[in-house]
C-alpha positions, 0 to 999 in steps of 0.5 A: 545519471539521468537514466538512473533518476528515471529508473528511481522515480516510479518506485519512489513515488509508489513508496511515498503514495503507500506511506501516504495511504497508510497514514490516511488510513490510520488517521481515518480507519473507516476508509479501509474496506472491511473485507481487508480489515477482516483479512488483517484480523485473521493474519494477526490471529494466525501469527499468534502474537501476544503483545499489542505491540507486535500485533500493531507491527504486523497491522502496520505492515499489512496496511502498507503492502495493501496500500503499495499494491493499490498504488501500483495498480493505479500506476498500471492502470495510468500507464495503460491509458497513457499508451492508449491515448498516445496511439 
């Protein structure tokens, strides 16, 4: 049972971190990089949505995916640093 908990710890922390970053970005939109905002707007325009709700759903999904990638990159950097200092 302990092995399952270890396997689920990293994905759970990654999802919680991504949700937290998404919430922070929606609380303070100026923290989101402008280049990524432009890409998000291009994605919304390319999908051709007509309602504000659909546009918002695409935007939330985009911000969540970017946040998840950021969290996973931080975890990868921490893992490399841990391995470096451990040796």
